[in-house]
C-alpha positions in Angstrom: -4.9 -4.8 16.1 -6.8 -6.9 18.6 -9.4 -7.8 15.8 -6.6 -9.1 13.8 -4.9 -11.0 16.2 -8.5 -12.6 17.1 -8.7 -13.4 13.6 -5.4 -14.9 13.4 -6.1 -17.1 16.2 -9.4 -18.1 15.7 -10.2 -17.8 12.0 -13.3 -15.5 12.7 -14.0 -11.9 12.0 -15.3 -10.7 15.4 -15.2 -6.8 16.1 -15.0 -6.0 19.7 -18.5 -4.4 19.7 -20.0 -5.8 16.4 -23.3 -4.2 15.0 -23.1 -6.4 12.3 -22.4 -10.4 11.2 -19.3 -9.6 9.7 -19.0 -13.3 9.0 -22.4 -13.4 7.3 -21.7 -10.4 5.2 -18.4 -11.8 4.1 -20.3 -15.0 2.8 -22.6 -12.6 0.7 -19.8 -10.5 -0.8 -20.5 -10.6 -4.5 -17.9 -12.0 -7.0 -15.9 -11.3 -8.7 -13.4 -11.3 -5.6 -9.5 -10.5 -6.1 -7.5 -11.7 -3.5 -3.3 -10.7 -3.3 -1.3 -12.7 -1.3 2.5 -12.4 -0.5 5.0 -15.1 -0.6 6.5 -15.4 3.0 4.1 -13.1 4.5 4.4 -14.1 8.2 1.3 -11.6 9.0 -1.1 -13.3 6.3 0.1 -16.4 5.4 -1.4 -18.1 2.1 -3.4 -20.4 4.1 -5.0 -17.4 6.0 -5.9 -15.6 2.6 -7.2 -19.0 1.5 -9.0 -19.2 4.5 -10.7 -15.6 4.5 -11.6 -15.8 0.7 -13.2 -18.9 1.4 -15.9 -17.5 3.7 -16.8 -15.4 0.9 -18.3 -18.3 -1.0 -17.9 -16.5 -4.0 -17.7 -18.7 -7.3 -15.4 -16.0 -9.2 -12.0 -15.6 -7.1 -9.0 -14.4 -8.7 -5.8 -15.4 -6.6 -2.5 -14.2 -7.1 0.6 -14.7 -4.9 3.5 -12.0 -5.6 7.1 -12.1 -4.5 8.6 -9.4 -2.8 11.9 -7.9 -4.6 15.0 -9.3 -2.8 16.0 -7.8 0.4 12.7 -7.1 1.4 11.6 -8.8 4.8 7.7 -8.4 5.7 5.6 -8.3 2.5 2.5 -7.7 4.8 4.1 -4.0 5.2 6.8 -3.6 3.0 5.0 -4.1 -0.5 3.8 -0.6 -0.1 7.6 0.8 -1.1 7.5 -1.1 -4.4 3.6 -1.3 -5.3 4.2 -1.4 -9.2 3.5 -5.4 -9.1 0.5 -5.0 -6.8 -0.8 -1.9 -9.0 -0.5 -3.7 -12.2 -2.2 -6.7 -10.7 -5.2 -4.7 -9.9 -5.2 -2.7 -13.1 -5.2 -5.9 -15.1 -7.7 -7.9 -13.2 -10.1 -4.7 -13.3 -9.8 -4.0 -16.9 -10.3 -7.9 -17.9 -13.2 -8.2 -14.8 -15.2 -5.3 -15.8 -14.5 -4.8 -19.8 
């Protein structure tokens, strides 16, 4: 959690005892990249997701924003209770990208 908090405050991924350059490795991530964000996610708002994905420098990034069903408060955790939209998105993207 401290690592996530630090990343949220500074925008940098720094582990407590880094053994590798995580920022550098993220920049080398091969395409394609699937980024899923949730409307109203207080822990990973859209701008934070964009910032993180932007560090990958991959030319092929597929970004999708999903909405939670009414009544769910925190997309960051509660999406797992109704994960059909996420599963469908991943399956469709995978079939398209790796066909």
